[in-house]
TORMIDO-283637 format. One record per residue (C-alpha): x, y, z; residue in three letters; residue number from 1. Coordinates in steps of 0.001 Angstrom, whole numbers, plus 500000, padded with zeros to 6 digits. Layout:
<atoms>
px: X py: Y pz: Z residuo: ala num: NUM
...
</atoms>
This chain:
<atoms>
px: 522212 py: 469553 pz: 496687 residuo: met num: 1
px: 521161 py: 473223 pz: 496426 residuo: pro num: 2
px: 517790 py: 474030 pz: 494857 residuo: lys num: 3
px: 516135 py: 477003 pz: 493240 residuo: leu num: 4
px: 512360 py: 476868 pz: 493702 residuo: ile num: 5
px: 510624 py: 478977 pz: 491039 residuo: val num: 6
px: 507085 py: 480228 pz: 491710 residuo: thr num: 7
px: 505320 py: 480676 pz: 488367 residuo: met num: 8
px: 502665 py: 483400 pz: 487805 residuo: pro num: 9
px: 499871 py: 480804 pz: 488165 residuo: asp num: 10
px: 501190 py: 479905 pz: 491649 residuo: gly num: 11
px: 502802 py: 476560 pz: 490811 residuo: thr num: 12
px: 506234 py: 475917 pz: 492278 residuo: glu num: 13
px: 508899 py: 474334 pz: 490082 residuo: val num: 14
px: 512009 py: 473067 pz: 491937 residuo: pro num: 15
px: 515350 py: 473012 pz: 490065 residuo: his num: 16
px: 518245 py: 471067 pz: 491550 residuo: glu num: 17
px: 521499 py: 472929 pz: 491070 residuo: leu num: 18
px: 524241 py: 470408 pz: 490258 residuo: gly num: 19
px: 526427 py: 472153 pz: 487692 residuo: glu num: 20
px: 529308 py: 474526 pz: 488394 residuo: asp num: 21
px: 527782 py: 477207 pz: 486180 residuo: gln num: 22
px: 524042 py: 477667 pz: 485541 residuo: ile num: 23
px: 522266 py: 480241 pz: 483389 residuo: thr num: 24
px: 518743 py: 481507 pz: 484048 residuo: val num: 25
px: 516597 py: 483100 pz: 481375 residuo: gly num: 26
px: 513583 py: 483004 pz: 479082 residuo: arg num: 27
px: 515191 py: 481178 pz: 476117 residuo: leu num: 28
px: 515486 py: 477393 pz: 475861 residuo: ala num: 29
px: 519325 py: 477456 pz: 475740 residuo: asp num: 30
px: 519410 py: 478380 pz: 479473 residuo: asn num: 31
px: 519815 py: 475599 pz: 482042 residuo: met num: 32
px: 516864 py: 477035 pz: 483971 residuo: ile num: 33
px: 514245 py: 478347 pz: 481566 residuo: gln num: 34
px: 511576 py: 480681 pz: 482963 residuo: ile num: 35
px: 508985 py: 481386 pz: 480271 residuo: asp num: 36
px: 507799 py: 484828 pz: 481362 residuo: asp num: 37
px: 507970 py: 488167 pz: 479533 residuo: ala num: 38
px: 509526 py: 489929 pz: 482562 residuo: ser num: 39
px: 512545 py: 487578 pz: 482461 residuo: val num: 40
px: 515298 py: 488513 pz: 479985 residuo: ser num: 41
px: 516474 py: 486011 pz: 477372 residuo: ser num: 42
px: 519721 py: 485506 pz: 479357 residuo: his num: 43
px: 518811 py: 487014 pz: 482723 residuo: his num: 44
px: 521346 py: 485771 pz: 485295 residuo: ala num: 45
px: 524171 py: 483338 pz: 485952 residuo: gln num: 46
px: 524814 py: 481161 pz: 489012 residuo: leu num: 47
px: 528412 py: 480049 pz: 489692 residuo: val num: 48
px: 529253 py: 477470 pz: 492372 residuo: leu num: 49
px: 531736 py: 478883 pz: 494910 residuo: thr num: 50
px: 532437 py: 477200 pz: 498235 residuo: gly num: 51
px: 529329 py: 475010 pz: 498321 residuo: gly num: 52
px: 526872 py: 477825 pz: 497545 residuo: asp num: 53
px: 526127 py: 479740 pz: 494392 residuo: tyr num: 54
px: 527184 py: 483243 pz: 493474 residuo: his num: 55
px: 524498 py: 485124 pz: 491509 residuo: leu num: 56
px: 525411 py: 487544 pz: 488713 residuo: lys num: 57
px: 522846 py: 489597 pz: 486794 residuo: asp num: 58
px: 523590 py: 489561 pz: 483048 residuo: leu num: 59
px: 522403 py: 493143 pz: 482370 residuo: asn num: 60
px: 518788 py: 492035 pz: 482404 residuo: ser num: 61
px: 516042 py: 494468 pz: 481427 residuo: thr num: 62
px: 513940 py: 494167 pz: 484603 residuo: asn num: 63
px: 516801 py: 493439 pz: 486997 residuo: gly num: 64
px: 517449 py: 490873 pz: 489704 residuo: thr num: 65
px: 516575 py: 491343 pz: 493377 residuo: arg num: 66
px: 517802 py: 489347 pz: 496371 residuo: val num: 67
px: 515743 py: 489746 pz: 499558 residuo: asn num: 68
px: 514125 py: 492861 pz: 498073 residuo: gly num: 69
px: 517417 py: 494592 pz: 497184 residuo: gln num: 70
px: 518424 py: 495192 pz: 493565 residuo: ser num: 71
px: 521773 py: 493464 pz: 492895 residuo: val num: 72
px: 524326 py: 492994 pz: 490133 residuo: asp num: 73
px: 526224 py: 490275 pz: 492038 residuo: glu num: 74
px: 525485 py: 488510 pz: 495309 residuo: lys num: 75
px: 526624 py: 485392 pz: 497157 residuo: gln num: 76
px: 523462 py: 483403 pz: 497848 residuo: leu num: 77
px: 522649 py: 481962 pz: 501264 residuo: arg num: 78
px: 520066 py: 479416 pz: 502334 residuo: asp num: 79
px: 516574 py: 480919 pz: 502330 residuo: gly num: 80
px: 517382 py: 483905 pz: 500095 residuo: asp num: 81
px: 514458 py: 485210 pz: 498070 residuo: ser num: 82
px: 515587 py: 485869 pz: 494490 residuo: val num: 83
px: 513408 py: 487731 pz: 492000 residuo: arg num: 84
px: 514071 py: 487558 pz: 488254 residuo: phe num: 85
px: 511911 py: 490286 pz: 486700 residuo: gly num: 86
px: 508475 py: 489538 pz: 488212 residuo: lys num: 87
px: 509190 py: 485866 pz: 488993 residuo: ile num: 88
px: 509828 py: 484979 pz: 492637 residuo: glu num: 89
px: 512233 py: 482162 pz: 493543 residuo: thr num: 90
px: 513734 py: 480823 pz: 496761 residuo: val num: 91
px: 517297 py: 479521 pz: 497038 residuo: tyr num: 92
px: 517714 py: 476478 pz: 499275 residuo: gln num: 93
px: 521158 py: 475247 pz: 500284 residuo: ser num: 94
px: 522407 py: 472295 pz: 502257 residuo: glu num: 95
px: 524829 py: 474623 pz: 504021 residuo: ile num: 96
px: 523003 py: 476196 pz: 506942 residuo: ala num: 97
px: 523654 py: 479897 pz: 506938 residuo: ser num: 98
px: 523415 py: 482390 pz: 509727 residuo: glu num: 99
px: 520008 py: 483872 pz: 510253 residuo: ala num: 100
px: 519263 py: 486954 pz: 508230 residuo: his num: 101
px: 519751 py: 489981 pz: 510470 residuo: pro num: 102
px: 516571 py: 491618 pz: 511678 residuo: val num: 103
px: 516442 py: 495353 pz: 510988 residuo: pro num: 104
px: 516911 py: 497379 pz: 514113 residuo: glu num: 105
px: 513799 py: 499051 pz: 515398 residuo: his num: 106
px: 514299 py: 502609 pz: 516552 residuo: ala num: 107
px: 511971 py: 503820 pz: 519297 residuo: thr num: 108
px: 510766 py: 507339 pz: 518554 residuo: pro num: 109
px: 511347 py: 509977 pz: 521193 residuo: ala num: 110
px: 507990 py: 510917 pz: 522711 residuo: val num: 111
px: 507483 py: 513937 pz: 524915 residuo: ala num: 112
px: 504251 py: 514960 pz: 526659 residuo: pro num: 113
px: 502578 py: 518143 pz: 525485 residuo: ala num: 114
px: 503463 py: 521244 pz: 527434 residuo: glu num: 115
px: 500085 py: 522814 pz: 526942 residuo: ser num: 116
px: 496749 py: 521909 pz: 525455 residuo: ser num: 117
px: 495455 py: 525277 pz: 524309 residuo: his num: 118
px: 495211 py: 526254 pz: 520673 residuo: arg num: 119
px: 498210 py: 528220 pz: 519373 residuo: pro num: 120
px: 497542 py: 531852 pz: 518476 residuo: ala num: 121
px: 498552 py: 531323 pz: 514839 residuo: asp num: 122
px: 496392 py: 528213 pz: 514379 residuo: phe num: 123
px: 494462 py: 528105 pz: 511106 residuo: thr num: 124
px: 492143 py: 525513 pz: 509703 residuo: asn num: 125
px: 494027 py: 523221 pz: 507317 residuo: ala num: 126
px: 490888 py: 521600 pz: 505913 residuo: ser num: 127
px: 490441 py: 521902 pz: 502136 residuo: pro num: 128
px: 486684 py: 522293 pz: 502677 residuo: phe num: 129
px: 485134 py: 525706 pz: 503232 residuo: lys num: 130
px: 483326 py: 526294 pz: 506493 residuo: thr num: 131
px: 479572 py: 526589 pz: 506210 residuo: lys num: 132
px: 478497 py: 530205 pz: 506501 residuo: lys num: 133
px: 475322 py: 531055 pz: 508357 residuo: lys num: 134
px: 472897 py: 532727 pz: 506005 residuo: asn num: 135
px: 471335 py: 535921 pz: 507322 residuo: arg num: 136
px: 468200 py: 536512 pz: 505331 residuo: asp num: 137
px: 466218 py: 539518 pz: 506659 residuo: pro num: 138
px: 463546 py: 539183 pz: 503958 residuo: ile num: 139
px: 462978 py: 535527 pz: 504813 residuo: gly num: 140
px: 462695 py: 536391 pz: 508490 residuo: lys num: 141
px: 460174 py: 539130 pz: 507666 residuo: gly num: 142
px: 458057 py: 536747 pz: 505566 residuo: val num: 143
px: 458111 py: 534156 pz: 508372 residuo: met num: 144
px: 457113 py: 536744 pz: 510987 residuo: ala num: 145
px: 454236 py: 537959 pz: 508768 residuo: phe num: 146
px: 453049 py: 534350 pz: 508195 residuo: ala num: 147
px: 453072 py: 533592 pz: 511942 residuo: ile num: 148
px: 451225 py: 536877 pz: 512697 residuo: phe num: 149
px: 448617 py: 536064 pz: 509998 residuo: ser num: 150
px: 448017 py: 532561 pz: 511385 residuo: ile num: 151
px: 447628 py: 533928 pz: 514926 residuo: leu num: 152
px: 445207 py: 536639 pz: 513666 residuo: ala num: 153
px: 443190 py: 533987 pz: 511819 residuo: phe num: 154
px: 442987 py: 531781 pz: 514932 residuo: ile num: 155
px: 441939 py: 534791 pz: 517045 residuo: ala num: 156
px: 439224 py: 535764 pz: 514515 residuo: ala num: 157
px: 437969 py: 532182 pz: 514357 residuo: leu num: 158
px: 437771 py: 532011 pz: 518147 residuo: ala num: 159
px: 435868 py: 535291 pz: 518211 residuo: lys num: 160
px: 433390 py: 534017 pz: 515621 residuo: ile num: 161
px: 432768 py: 530813 pz: 517514 residuo: leu num: 162
px: 432106 py: 532637 pz: 520758 residuo: thr num: 163
px: 429443 py: 534954 pz: 519278 residuo: leu num: 164
px: 425958 py: 534679 pz: 520726 residuo: gln num: 165
px: 422859 py: 534885 pz: 518608 residuo: pro num: 166
px: 420775 py: 538121 pz: 519034 residuo: pro num: 167
px: 417837 py: 538061 pz: 521467 residuo: gln num: 168
</atoms>
């Protein structure tokens, strides 16, 4: 018997066995499968038994219905399909084994080696940050030079004083 396993927002899983020919899913209590969540419409979707599996039909729900990540209005369900009603995730399980879901084809990008490694002539910096400018401060350099000269003159005068001999 097919099942619809509903994963509630708190993480609990609630299995629903699907035995009727027609099943409604929604937030209100008059649905056969009631999902008490604000993202689920009052009468969100309908499941109709066709050929051993269920056919899903969205009933113009506010937040929509997605099967395997794709927004749908109608879709024939297969074993293992992920169905999302609003924000509520469910998984459809069938006794009829279906073909494996096709894997998306992976395209290999075309890669070519660089022809040259020098910077193009029209290359500009794309950084949003300004480059740090070197400050040229001639007054600061003059003050530093004067301070160094003064210290050297002081050391020279001190050395001269210490080398003086007393008079005889």
